[in-house]
Jmol script that loads the backbone (N, CA, C; Angstrom):
load data "model"
ATOM      1  N   MET A   1      54.220  67.575   4.147  1.00  0.00           N
ATOM      2  CA  MET A   1      54.498  68.058   2.985  1.00  0.00           C
ATOM      3  C   MET A   1      55.209  68.856   3.064  1.00  0.00           C
ATOM      4  N   VAL A   2      56.293  69.673   2.048  1.00  0.00           N
ATOM      5  CA  VAL A   2      57.363  69.863   2.066  1.00  0.00           C
ATOM      6  C   VAL A   2      57.274  71.567   1.844  1.00  0.00           C
ATOM      7  N   LYS A   3      57.742  72.413   2.410  1.00  0.00           N
ATOM      8  CA  LYS A   3      57.789  73.998   2.172  1.00  0.00           C
ATOM      9  C   LYS A   3      58.716  74.419   1.412  1.00  0.00           C
ATOM     10  N   ILE A   4      58.571  74.930   0.601  1.00  0.00           N
ATOM     11  CA  ILE A   4      59.575  76.116  -0.680  1.00  0.00           C
ATOM     12  C   ILE A   4      59.289  77.049  -0.398  1.00  0.00           C
ATOM     13  N   THR A   5      60.652  77.611  -0.640  1.00  0.00           N
ATOM     14  CA  THR A   5      60.390  79.083  -0.741  1.00  0.00           C
ATOM     15  C   THR A   5      61.089  80.019  -1.940  1.00  0.00           C
ATOM     16  N   LEU A   6      60.347  80.530  -2.613  1.00  0.00           N
ATOM     17  CA  LEU A   6      60.763  80.964  -3.687  1.00  0.00           C
ATOM     18  C   LEU A   6      61.025  82.673  -3.602  1.00  0.00           C
ATOM     19  N   GLU A   7      61.549  83.231  -4.524  1.00  0.00           N
ATOM     20  CA  GLU A   7      61.770  85.026  -4.964  1.00  0.00           C
ATOM     21  C   GLU A   7      61.201  85.307  -6.020  1.00  0.00           C
ATOM     22  N   VAL A   8      60.276  86.208  -6.042  1.00  0.00           N
ATOM     23  CA  VAL A   8      59.451  86.285  -7.507  1.00  0.00           C
ATOM     24  C   VAL A   8      58.942  87.747  -7.519  1.00  0.00           C
ATOM     25  N   THR A   9      58.945  88.260  -8.636  1.00  0.00           N
ATOM     26  CA  THR A   9      58.477  89.889  -8.628  1.00  0.00           C
ATOM     27  C   THR A   9      56.979  90.023  -8.007  1.00  0.00           C
ATOM     28  N   GLU A  10      57.190  91.341  -7.758  1.00  0.00           N
ATOM     29  CA  GLU A  10      56.028  91.670  -7.171  1.00  0.00           C
ATOM     30  C   GLU A  10      54.751  91.568  -7.860  1.00  0.00           C
ATOM     31  N   GLU A  11      54.796  91.641  -8.843  1.00  0.00           N
ATOM     32  CA  GLU A  11      53.797  91.411  -9.640  1.00  0.00           C
ATOM     33  C   GLU A  11      53.607  90.039  -9.692  1.00  0.00           C
ATOM     34  N   LEU A  12      54.329  88.834  -9.777  1.00  0.00           N
ATOM     35  CA  LEU A  12      53.823  87.571  -9.728  1.00  0.00           C
ATOM     36  C   LEU A  12      53.486  87.269  -8.275  1.00  0.00           C
ATOM     37  N   SER A  13      54.069  87.993  -7.433  1.00  0.00           N
ATOM     38  CA  SER A  13      53.781  87.511  -6.327  1.00  0.00           C
ATOM     39  C   SER A  13      51.970  87.795  -5.793  1.00  0.00           C
ATOM     40  N   GLU A  14      51.735  89.244  -6.396  1.00  0.00           N
ATOM     41  CA  GLU A  14      50.181  89.673  -6.228  1.00  0.00           C
ATOM     42  C   GLU A  14      49.395  88.207  -6.836  1.00  0.00           C
ATOM     43  N   LYS A  15      49.568  87.815  -8.030  1.00  0.00           N
ATOM     44  CA  LYS A  15      48.945  86.693  -8.896  1.00  0.00           C
ATOM     45  C   LYS A  15      48.903  85.908  -7.889  1.00  0.00           C
ATOM     46  N   LEU A  16      49.827  85.367  -7.500  1.00  0.00           N
ATOM     47  CA  LEU A  16      49.819  84.253  -6.890  1.00  0.00           C
ATOM     48  C   LEU A  16      48.968  83.758  -5.300  1.00  0.00           C
ATOM     49  N   GLU A  17      49.348  85.279  -4.749  1.00  0.00           N
ATOM     50  CA  GLU A  17      48.214  85.744  -3.549  1.00  0.00           C
ATOM     51  C   GLU A  17      46.900  85.212  -3.919  1.00  0.00           C
ATOM     52  N   LYS A  18      46.545  85.491  -5.224  1.00  0.00           N
ATOM     53  CA  LYS A  18      44.910  85.554  -5.439  1.00  0.00           C
ATOM     54  C   LYS A  18      44.631  83.934  -5.658  1.00  0.00           C
ATOM     55  N   LEU A  19      45.370  83.097  -5.676  1.00  0.00           N
ATOM     56  CA  LEU A  19      45.225  81.329  -6.162  1.00  0.00           C
ATOM     57  C   LEU A  19      45.082  80.965  -4.916  1.00  0.00           C
ATOM     58  N   GLY A  20      45.499  81.778  -3.723  1.00  0.00           N
ATOM     59  CA  GLY A  20      45.469  81.153  -2.315  1.00  0.00           C
ATOM     60  C   GLY A  20      45.488  79.603  -2.232  1.00  0.00           C
ATOM     61  N   ASP A  21      45.167  78.532  -1.884  1.00  0.00           N
ATOM     62  CA  ASP A  21      45.119  77.053  -1.522  1.00  0.00           C
ATOM     63  C   ASP A  21      45.150  76.731  -2.802  1.00  0.00           C
ATOM     64  N   ARG A  22      45.078  77.226  -3.856  1.00  0.00           N
ATOM     65  CA  ARG A  22      44.836  76.489  -5.250  1.00  0.00           C
ATOM     66  C   ARG A  22      46.266  76.230  -5.897  1.00  0.00           C
ATOM     67  N   LEU A  23      47.510  76.944  -5.285  1.00  0.00           N
ATOM     68  CA  LEU A  23      48.586  77.438  -6.195  1.00  0.00           C
ATOM     69  C   LEU A  23      49.471  75.460  -6.153  1.00  0.00           C
ATOM     70  N   PRO A  24      49.255  74.888  -5.270  1.00  0.00           N
ATOM     71  CA  PRO A  24      49.946  73.568  -5.423  1.00  0.00           C
ATOM     72  C   PRO A  24      48.876  72.894  -6.570  1.00  0.00           C
ATOM     73  N   GLU A  25      47.943  72.878  -6.598  1.00  0.00           N
ATOM     74  CA  GLU A  25      47.731  72.226  -7.860  1.00  0.00           C
ATOM     75  C   GLU A  25      47.562  72.713  -8.999  1.00  0.00           C
ATOM     76  N   ILE A  26      47.766  74.206  -9.163  1.00  0.00           N
ATOM     77  CA  ILE A  26      47.932  74.633 -10.384  1.00  0.00           C
ATOM     78  C   ILE A  26      49.418  74.340 -10.632  1.00  0.00           C
ATOM     79  N   LEU A  27      50.576  74.499  -9.652  1.00  0.00           N
ATOM     80  CA  LEU A  27      51.866  74.084  -9.811  1.00  0.00           C
ATOM     81  C   LEU A  27      52.056  72.748 -10.610  1.00  0.00           C
ATOM     82  N   SER A  28      51.038  71.618  -9.894  1.00  0.00           N
ATOM     83  CA  SER A  28      50.830  70.573 -10.299  1.00  0.00           C
ATOM     84  C   SER A  28      50.657  70.287 -11.907  1.00  0.00           C
ATOM     85  N   GLN A  29      49.663  71.291 -12.373  1.00  0.00           N
ATOM     86  CA  GLN A  29      49.197  71.060 -13.743  1.00  0.00           C
ATOM     87  C   GLN A  29      49.852  71.691 -14.783  1.00  0.00           C
ATOM     88  N   SER A  30      51.204  72.614 -14.107  1.00  0.00           N
ATOM     89  CA  SER A  30      51.783  73.365 -15.226  1.00  0.00           C
ATOM     90  C   SER A  30      53.020  72.349 -15.314  1.00  0.00           C
ATOM     91  N   LEU A  31      53.435  71.434 -14.548  1.00  0.00           N
ATOM     92  CA  LEU A  31      54.340  70.720 -14.545  1.00  0.00           C
ATOM     93  C   LEU A  31      54.242  69.668 -15.599  1.00  0.00           C
ATOM     94  N   GLU A  32      52.920  69.400 -15.898  1.00  0.00           N
ATOM     95  CA  GLU A  32      52.274  68.468 -16.452  1.00  0.00           C
ATOM     96  C   GLU A  32      52.295  68.746 -18.119  1.00  0.00           C
ATOM     97  N   GLN A  33      53.440  68.553 -18.776  1.00  0.00           N
ATOM     98  CA  GLN A  33      53.405  69.321 -19.972  1.00  0.00           C
ATOM     99  C   GLN A  33      52.570  68.405 -21.127  1.00  0.00           C
ATOM    100  N   LEU A  34      51.971  69.116 -21.967  1.00  0.00           N
ATOM    101  CA  LEU A  34      51.608  68.376 -23.041  1.00  0.00           C
ATOM    102  C   LEU A  34      52.426  67.325 -23.251  1.00  0.00           C
ATOM    103  N   THR A  35      52.160  66.056 -24.227  1.00  0.00           N
ATOM    104  CA  THR A  35      53.053  64.947 -24.550  1.00  0.00           C
ATOM    105  C   THR A  35      53.617  65.547 -25.654  1.00  0.00           C
ATOM    106  N   LEU A  36      53.077  66.078 -26.702  1.00  0.00           N
ATOM    107  CA  LEU A  36      53.529  66.734 -27.879  1.00  0.00           C
ATOM    108  C   LEU A  36      53.259  68.198 -27.931  1.00  0.00           C
ATOM    109  N   PRO A  37      54.133  68.895 -28.804  1.00  0.00           N
ATOM    110  CA  PRO A  37      53.929  70.333 -29.037  1.00  0.00           C
ATOM    111  C   PRO A  37      52.476  70.488 -29.288  1.00  0.00           C
ATOM    112  N   ALA A  38      52.174  71.773 -28.731  1.00  0.00           N
ATOM    113  CA  ALA A  38      50.748  72.208 -28.991  1.00  0.00           C
ATOM    114  C   ALA A  38      50.472  72.320 -30.277  1.00  0.00           C
ATOM    115  N   TYR A  39      51.718  72.875 -31.194  1.00  0.00           N
ATOM    116  CA  TYR A  39      50.993  72.675 -33.145  1.00  0.00           C
ATOM    117  C   TYR A  39      50.994  71.655 -33.753  1.00  0.00           C
ATOM    118  N   VAL A  40      50.983  70.411 -32.930  1.00  0.00           N
ATOM    119  CA  VAL A  40      50.537  69.195 -33.206  1.00  0.00           C
ATOM    120  C   VAL A  40      48.947  69.171 -33.256  1.00  0.00           C
ATOM    121  N   TYR A  41      48.490  69.308 -31.901  1.00  0.00           N
ATOM    122  CA  TYR A  41      47.259  69.590 -31.522  1.00  0.00           C
ATOM    123  C   TYR A  41      46.459  70.715 -32.299  1.00  0.00           C
ATOM    124  N   ARG A  42      46.910  71.933 -32.578  1.00  0.00           N
ATOM    125  CA  ARG A  42      46.269  72.632 -33.168  1.00  0.00           C
ATOM    126  C   ARG A  42      46.373  72.251 -34.559  1.00  0.00           C
ATOM    127  N   TYR A  43      47.350  71.457 -35.333  1.00  0.00           N
ATOM    128  CA  TYR A  43      47.619  71.304 -36.616  1.00  0.00           C
ATOM    129  C   TYR A  43      46.178  70.436 -36.913  1.00  0.00           C
ATOM    130  N   VAL A  44      45.914  69.439 -36.196  1.00  0.00           N
ATOM    131  CA  VAL A  44      44.615  68.679 -36.309  1.00  0.00           C
ATOM    132  C   VAL A  44      43.377  69.210 -36.291  1.00  0.00           C
ATOM    133  N   LEU A  45      43.365  70.105 -34.680  1.00  0.00           N
ATOM    134  CA  LEU A  45      42.116  70.484 -34.413  1.00  0.00           C
ATOM    135  C   LEU A  45      41.780  71.430 -35.646  1.00  0.00           C
ATOM    136  N   ASN A  46      42.518  72.195 -36.217  1.00  0.00           N
ATOM    137  CA  ASN A  46      42.286  73.271 -36.925  1.00  0.00           C
ATOM    138  C   ASN A  46      41.910  72.598 -38.525  1.00  0.00           C
ATOM    139  N   PHE A  47      42.311  71.361 -38.853  1.00  0.00           N
ATOM    140  CA  PHE A  47      42.129  70.916 -39.699  1.00  0.00           C
ATOM    141  C   PHE A  47      40.586  70.503 -39.954  1.00  0.00           C
ATOM    142  N   LEU A  48      40.345  69.876 -38.662  1.00  0.00           N
ATOM    143  CA  LEU A  48      38.584  68.994 -38.262  1.00  0.00           C
ATOM    144  C   LEU A  48      37.762  70.230 -38.068  1.00  0.00           C
ATOM    145  N   ALA A  49      37.790  71.343 -37.190  1.00  0.00           N
ATOM    146  CA  ALA A  49      37.441  72.401 -37.507  1.00  0.00           C
ATOM    147  C   ALA A  49      36.932  73.305 -38.608  1.00  0.00           C
ATOM    148  N   SER A  50      37.823  73.143 -39.710  1.00  0.00           N
ATOM    149  CA  SER A  50      37.744  73.689 -40.982  1.00  0.00           C
ATOM    150  C   SER A  50      36.459  73.064 -41.778  1.00  0.00           C
ATOM    151  N   ASN A  51      35.662  71.916 -41.597  1.00  0.00           N
ATOM    152  CA  ASN A  51      34.857  71.258 -42.010  1.00  0.00           C
ATOM    153  C   ASN A  51      35.071  71.029 -43.652  1.00  0.00           C
ATOM    154  N   PRO A  52      36.137  70.010 -43.309  1.00  0.00           N
ATOM    155  CA  PRO A  52      36.998  69.343 -44.485  1.00  0.00           C
ATOM    156  C   PRO A  52      35.856  68.376 -45.260  1.00  0.00           C
ATOM    157  N   SER A  53      36.223  68.527 -46.636  1.00  0.00           N
ATOM    158  CA  SER A  53      35.332  67.381 -47.596  1.00  0.00           C
ATOM    159  C   SER A  53      35.734  66.190 -47.241  1.00  0.00           C
ATOM    160  N   PRO A  54      34.961  65.212 -47.909  1.00  0.00           N
ATOM    161  CA  PRO A  54      35.410  64.011 -47.747  1.00  0.00           C
ATOM    162  C   PRO A  54      36.644  63.757 -48.270  1.00  0.00           C
ATOM    163  N   GLN A  55      36.954  64.408 -49.585  1.00  0.00           N
ATOM    164  CA  GLN A  55      38.402  63.895 -49.964  1.00  0.00           C
ATOM    165  C   GLN A  55      39.409  64.535 -49.398  1.00  0.00           C
ATOM    166  N   GLN A  56      39.031  65.857 -48.828  1.00  0.00           N
ATOM    167  CA  GLN A  56      39.986  66.360 -47.525  1.00  0.00           C
ATOM    168  C   GLN A  56      40.587  65.410 -46.708  1.00  0.00           C
ATOM    169  N   ILE A  57      39.296  64.685 -46.271  1.00  0.00           N
ATOM    170  CA  ILE A  57      39.605  63.967 -45.276  1.00  0.00           C
ATOM    171  C   ILE A  57      40.763  62.814 -45.424  1.00  0.00           C
ATOM    172  N   ARG A  58      40.214  62.322 -46.821  1.00  0.00           N
ATOM    173  CA  ARG A  58      40.849  61.157 -47.104  1.00  0.00           C
ATOM    174  C   ARG A  58      42.556  61.260 -47.154  1.00  0.00           C
ATOM    175  N   ASP A  59      42.362  62.596 -47.816  1.00  0.00           N
ATOM    176  CA  ASP A  59      43.699  63.474 -47.870  1.00  0.00           C
ATOM    177  C   ASP A  59      45.122  63.769 -46.618  1.00  0.00           C
ATOM    178  N   PHE A  60      44.171  63.874 -45.801  1.00  0.00           N
ATOM    179  CA  PHE A  60      45.014  64.211 -44.451  1.00  0.00           C
ATOM    180  C   PHE A  60      46.104  63.584 -44.153  1.00  0.00           C
ATOM    181  N   ARG A  61      47.346  64.469 -43.921  1.00  0.00           N
ATOM    182  CA  ARG A  61      48.174  63.644 -43.856  1.00  0.00           C
ATOM    183  C   ARG A  61      48.932  64.434 -42.860  1.00  0.00           C
ATOM    184  N   PRO A  62      49.818  63.814 -41.845  1.00  0.00           N
ATOM    185  CA  PRO A  62      50.794  64.837 -40.864  1.00  0.00           C
ATOM    186  C   PRO A  62      51.688  65.818 -41.600  1.00  0.00           C
ATOM    187  N   THR A  63      52.032  66.963 -41.201  1.00  0.00           N
ATOM    188  CA  THR A  63      53.261  67.671 -41.519  1.00  0.00           C
ATOM    189  C   THR A  63      54.624  66.965 -41.794  1.00  0.00           C
ATOM    190  N   PRO A  64      55.155  67.546 -42.893  1.00  0.00           N
ATOM    191  CA  PRO A  64      56.794  66.731 -43.052  1.00  0.00           C
ATOM    192  C   PRO A  64      57.429  66.421 -41.494  1.00  0.00           C
ATOM    193  N   GLU A  65      57.485  67.586 -40.703  1.00  0.00           N
ATOM    194  CA  GLU A  65      58.024  67.784 -39.660  1.00  0.00           C
ATOM    195  C   GLU A  65      57.442  66.943 -38.507  1.00  0.00           C
ATOM    196  N   MET A  66      55.996  66.656 -38.573  1.00  0.00           N
ATOM    197  CA  MET A  66      55.683  65.124 -37.786  1.00  0.00           C
ATOM    198  C   MET A  66      56.184  63.993 -38.343  1.00  0.00           C
ATOM    199  N   GLN A  67      55.863  63.933 -39.709  1.00  0.00           N
ATOM    200  CA  GLN A  67      56.019  62.711 -40.272  1.00  0.00           C
ATOM    201  C   GLN A  67      57.272  62.369 -39.922  1.00  0.00           C
ATOM    202  N   GLU A  68      58.723  63.036 -40.224  1.00  0.00           N
ATOM    203  CA  GLU A  68      59.796  62.814 -39.577  1.00  0.00           C
ATOM    204  C   GLU A  68      60.284  62.723 -38.282  1.00  0.00           C
ATOM    205  N   ARG A  69      59.419  63.255 -37.412  1.00  0.00           N
ATOM    206  CA  ARG A  69      59.500  62.852 -35.831  1.00  0.00           C
ATOM    207  C   ARG A  69      58.914  61.570 -35.680  1.00  0.00           C
ATOM    208  N   LEU A  70      57.788  61.305 -36.285  1.00  0.00           N
ATOM    209  CA  LEU A  70      57.155  59.471 -36.294  1.00  0.00           C
ATOM    210  C   LEU A  70      58.446  58.688 -36.579  1.00  0.00           C
ATOM    211  N   ARG A  71      58.880  58.854 -37.466  1.00  0.00           N
ATOM    212  CA  ARG A  71      59.889  58.049 -38.464  1.00  0.00           C
ATOM    213  C   ARG A  71      60.920  58.130 -37.182  1.00  0.00           C
ATOM    214  N   LEU A  72      61.403  58.865 -36.753  1.00  0.00           N
ATOM    215  CA  LEU A  72      62.689  58.797 -35.777  1.00  0.00           C
ATOM    216  C   LEU A  72      61.820  57.768 -34.663  1.00  0.00           C
ATOM    217  N   LEU A  73      60.888  58.411 -33.773  1.00  0.00           N
ATOM    218  CA  LEU A  73      60.342  57.364 -33.009  1.00  0.00           C
ATOM    219  C   LEU A  73      59.949  56.655 -33.081  1.00  0.00           C
ATOM    220  N   SER A  74      60.171  55.883 -34.231  1.00  0.00           N
ATOM    221  CA  SER A  74      59.563  54.281 -34.512  1.00  0.00           C
ATOM    222  C   SER A  74      60.992  53.697 -35.121  1.00  0.00           C
ATOM    223  N   MET A  75      61.985  54.226 -35.259  1.00  0.00           N
ATOM    224  CA  MET A  75      63.328  53.673 -35.616  1.00  0.00           C
ATOM    225  C   MET A  75      63.815  53.290 -34.019  1.00  0.00           C
ATOM    226  N   ARG A  76      63.348  54.213 -33.223  1.00  0.00           N
ATOM    227  CA  ARG A  76      63.886  54.029 -31.799  1.00  0.00           C
ATOM    228  C   ARG A  76      63.311  53.026 -31.059  1.00  0.00           C
ATOM    229  N   SER A  77      61.823  53.388 -31.230  1.00  0.00           N
ATOM    230  CA  SER A  77      61.155  52.280 -30.498  1.00  0.00           C
ATOM    231  C   SER A  77      61.580  50.757 -31.181  1.00  0.00           C
ATOM    232  N   LYS A  78      61.879  50.378 -32.515  1.00  0.00           N
ATOM    233  CA  LYS A  78      61.851  49.131 -33.040  1.00  0.00           C
ATOM    234  C   LYS A  78      63.713  48.959 -32.411  1.00  0.00           C
ATOM    235  N   ALA A  79      64.601  49.663 -32.003  1.00  0.00           N
ATOM    236  CA  ALA A  79      65.673  49.531 -31.510  1.00  0.00           C
ATOM    237  C   ALA A  79      65.764  49.352 -29.727  1.00  0.00           C
ATOM    238  N   GLY A  80      64.442  49.370 -29.570  1.00  0.00           N
ATOM    239  CA  GLY A  80      64.366  49.620 -27.921  1.00  0.00           C
ATOM    240  C   GLY A  80      65.161  50.814 -27.339  1.00  0.00           C
ATOM    241  N   ASP A  81      65.142  51.701 -27.825  1.00  0.00           N
ATOM    242  CA  ASP A  81      66.080  53.013 -27.297  1.00  0.00           C
ATOM    243  C   ASP A  81      65.594  53.944 -27.052  1.00  0.00           C
ATOM    244  N   LEU A  82      63.688  54.085 -26.748  1.00  0.00           N
ATOM    245  CA  LEU A  82      63.149  55.121 -26.395  1.00  0.00           C
ATOM    246  C   LEU A  82      63.500  55.547 -24.751  1.00  0.00           C
ATOM    247  N   THR A  83      63.253  56.840 -24.661  1.00  0.00           N
ATOM    248  CA  THR A  83      63.172  57.175 -22.952  1.00  0.00           C
ATOM    249  C   THR A  83      61.601  57.217 -22.573  1.00  0.00           C
ATOM    250  N   GLU A  84      61.101  57.307 -21.608  1.00  0.00           N
ATOM    251  CA  GLU A  84      59.842  57.277 -21.137  1.00  0.00           C
ATOM    252  C   GLU A  84      59.325  58.210 -22.145  1.00  0.00           C
ATOM    253  N   ASN A  85      59.698  59.714 -22.045  1.00  0.00           N
ATOM    254  CA  ASN A  85      58.897  60.999 -22.367  1.00  0.00           C
ATOM    255  C   ASN A  85      58.909  60.136 -23.865  1.00  0.00           C
ATOM    256  N   GLU A  86      59.645  59.832 -24.949  1.00  0.00           N
ATOM    257  CA  GLU A  86      59.476  59.953 -26.342  1.00  0.00           C
ATOM    258  C   GLU A  86      58.386  58.536 -26.378  1.00  0.00           C
ATOM    259  N   ARG A  87      58.901  57.345 -25.529  1.00  0.00           N
ATOM    260  CA  ARG A  87      57.300  56.654 -25.539  1.00  0.00           C
ATOM    261  C   ARG A  87      55.979  57.066 -25.360  1.00  0.00           C
ATOM    262  N   ASN A  88      55.864  57.931 -24.470  1.00  0.00           N
ATOM    263  CA  ASN A  88      54.579  58.902 -24.476  1.00  0.00           C
ATOM    264  C   ASN A  88      54.028  59.393 -25.647  1.00  0.00           C
ATOM    265  N   GLU A  89      55.099  60.174 -26.056  1.00  0.00           N
ATOM    266  CA  GLU A  89      54.858  61.111 -27.207  1.00  0.00           C
ATOM    267  C   GLU A  89      54.708  60.212 -28.438  1.00  0.00           C
ATOM    268  N   LEU A  90      55.199  58.892 -28.342  1.00  0.00           N
ATOM    269  CA  LEU A  90      54.792  58.200 -29.865  1.00  0.00           C
ATOM    270  C   LEU A  90      53.477  57.482 -29.233  1.00  0.00           C
ATOM    271  N   ASP A  91      53.196  57.435 -28.243  1.00  0.00           N
ATOM    272  CA  ASP A  91      51.754  57.016 -27.837  1.00  0.00           C
ATOM    273  C   ASP A  91      50.751  57.849 -28.042  1.00  0.00           C
ATOM    274  N   GLU A  92      50.944  59.263 -27.961  1.00  0.00           N
ATOM    275  CA  GLU A  92      50.173  60.230 -28.039  1.00  0.00           C
ATOM    276  C   GLU A  92      49.812  60.355 -29.899  1.00  0.00           C
ATOM    277  N   TYR A  93      51.151  60.136 -30.504  1.00  0.00           N
ATOM    278  CA  TYR A  93      50.919  60.403 -31.742  1.00  0.00           C
ATOM    279  C   TYR A  93      49.990  59.129 -32.531  1.00  0.00           C
ATOM    280  N   GLU A  94      49.910  58.089 -31.805  1.00  0.00           N
ATOM    281  CA  GLU A  94      49.279  56.739 -32.179  1.00  0.00           C
ATOM    282  C   GLU A  94      47.985  56.731 -31.744  1.00  0.00           C
ATOM    283  N   ARG A  95      47.738  57.720 -30.488  1.00  0.00           N
ATOM    284  CA  ARG A  95      46.404  58.401 -30.348  1.00  0.00           C
ATOM    285  C   ARG A  95      45.570  58.921 -31.466  1.00  0.00           C
ATOM    286  N   ILE A  96      46.411  59.706 -32.104  1.00  0.00           N
ATOM    287  CA  ILE A  96      46.043  60.777 -32.823  1.00  0.00           C
ATOM    288  C   ILE A  96      45.873  60.074 -34.107  1.00  0.00           C
ATOM    289  N   GLU A  97      46.748  59.128 -34.591  1.00  0.00           N
ATOM    290  CA  GLU A  97      46.579  58.752 -35.695  1.00  0.00           C
ATOM    291  C   GLU A  97      45.070  57.606 -35.710  1.00  0.00           C
ATOM    292  N   HIS A  98      44.882  57.226 -34.500  1.00  0.00           N
ATOM    293  CA  HIS A  98      43.486  56.380 -34.403  1.00  0.00           C
ATOM    294  C   HIS A  98      42.506  57.031 -34.279  1.00  0.00           C
ATOM    295  N   LEU A  99      42.282  58.264 -33.872  1.00  0.00           N
ATOM    296  CA  LEU A  99      41.056  59.348 -34.295  1.00  0.00           C
ATOM    297  C   LEU A  99      40.856  59.686 -35.648  1.00  0.00           C
ATOM    298  N   MET A 100      42.158  59.761 -36.025  1.00  0.00           N
ATOM    299  CA  MET A 100      41.809  60.231 -37.815  1.00  0.00           C
ATOM    300  C   MET A 100      41.816  59.099 -38.465  1.00  0.00           C
ATOM    301  N   VAL A 101      41.963  57.905 -38.120  1.00  0.00           N
ATOM    302  CA  VAL A 101      41.428  56.480 -38.706  1.00  0.00           C
ATOM    303  C   VAL A 101      40.148  56.337 -38.787  1.00  0.00           C
ATOM    304  N   MET A 102      39.370  56.771 -37.388  1.00  0.00           N
ATOM    305  CA  MET A 102      38.136  56.810 -37.281  1.00  0.00           C
ATOM    306  C   MET A 102      37.537  57.619 -38.116  1.00  0.00           C
ATOM    307  N   VAL A 103      37.934  59.040 -37.859  1.00  0.00           N
ATOM    308  CA  VAL A 103      37.085  59.720 -38.811  1.00  0.00           C
ATOM    309  C   VAL A 103      37.147  59.493 -40.241  1.00  0.00           C
ATOM    310  N   LYS A 104      38.347  59.284 -40.837  1.00  0.00           N
ATOM    311  CA  LYS A 104      38.216  58.707 -42.271  1.00  0.00           C
ATOM    312  C   LYS A 104      37.583  57.619 -42.441  1.00  0.00           C
ATOM    313  N   SER A 105      37.399  56.692 -41.554  1.00  0.00           N
ATOM    314  CA  SER A 105      36.602  55.112 -41.867  1.00  0.00           C
ATOM    315  C   SER A 105      34.947  55.589 -41.670  1.00  0.00           C
ATOM    316  N   GLY A 106      34.585  56.897 -41.141  1.00  0.00           N
ATOM    317  CA  GLY A 106      33.188  57.298 -40.984  1.00  0.00           C
ATOM    318  C   GLY A 106      32.561  57.870 -41.954  1.00  0.00           C
ATOM    319  N   ASN A 107      33.852  58.139 -42.843  1.00  0.00           N
ATOM    320  CA  ASN A 107      33.416  58.839 -44.542  1.00  0.00           C
ATOM    321  C   ASN A 107      33.270  57.997 -45.560  1.00  0.00           C
ATOM    322  N   LEU A 108      34.128  56.664 -45.333  1.00  0.00           N
ATOM    323  CA  LEU A 108      34.448  55.921 -46.422  1.00  0.00           C
ATOM    324  C   LEU A 108      33.325  55.183 -47.141  1.00  0.00           C
ATOM    325  N   ARG A 109      31.868  54.961 -46.706  1.00  0.00           N
ATOM    326  CA  ARG A 109      30.922  55.064 -47.677  1.00  0.00           C
ATOM    327  C   ARG A 109      30.652  56.637 -48.388  1.00  0.00           C
ATOM    328  N   PHE A 110      30.582  57.378 -48.068  1.00  0.00           N
ATOM    329  CA  PHE A 110      30.431  58.710 -48.809  1.00  0.00           C
ATOM    330  C   PHE A 110      31.597  58.764 -49.845  1.00  0.00           C
ATOM    331  N   LEU A 111      32.640  58.667 -49.569  1.00  0.00           N
ATOM    332  CA  LEU A 111      33.707  58.337 -50.259  1.00  0.00           C
ATOM    333  C   LEU A 111      33.351  57.578 -51.628  1.00  0.00           C
ATOM    334  N   LYS A 112      33.360  56.468 -51.110  1.00  0.00           N
ATOM    335  CA  LYS A 112      33.181  55.403 -52.520  1.00  0.00           C
ATOM    336  C   LYS A 112      32.130  56.064 -53.161  1.00  0.00           C
ATOM    337  N   GLU A 113      30.918  56.667 -52.576  1.00  0.00           N
ATOM    338  CA  GLU A 113      29.504  56.859 -53.331  1.00  0.00           C
ATOM    339  C   GLU A 113      30.051  57.986 -54.756  1.00  0.00           C
ATOM    340  N   GLN A 114      31.140  58.939 -53.852  1.00  0.00           N
ATOM    341  CA  GLN A 114      31.419  60.264 -54.682  1.00  0.00           C
ATOM    342  C   GLN A 114      32.497  60.199 -55.370  1.00  0.00           C
ATOM    343  N   GLY A 115      33.730  58.886 -54.972  1.00  0.00           N
ATOM    344  CA  GLY A 115      34.660  58.740 -56.147  1.00  0.00           C
ATOM    345  C   GLY A 115      34.324  58.143 -57.045  1.00  0.00           C
TER     346      GLY A 115
END
end "model"
wireframe off; spacefill off
backbone 0.3
color backbone group
């Protein structure tokens, strides 16, 4: 095990002391950042939590910023130019897209009856 010495404020020191032996675990978790910016997850979760109508579900799309980022990542992927972080980001976008396809397909029968 490696020992690390840090200079921190008194206030932070008090908070760290309360963590006791959990500090390494919490540091590790904090270094594992979300693959996508939090606003992407919030956008999808807020939409799903809004109790959208079948039509709203069918019409759901990523924001223009998300679409542009996806376009860029897809182009870089086709060129074989993605970094590991970008590959992880693209994979996460694809997982979210798969989730939304599953949500949409679960409503297709109802949508056809209404449309």
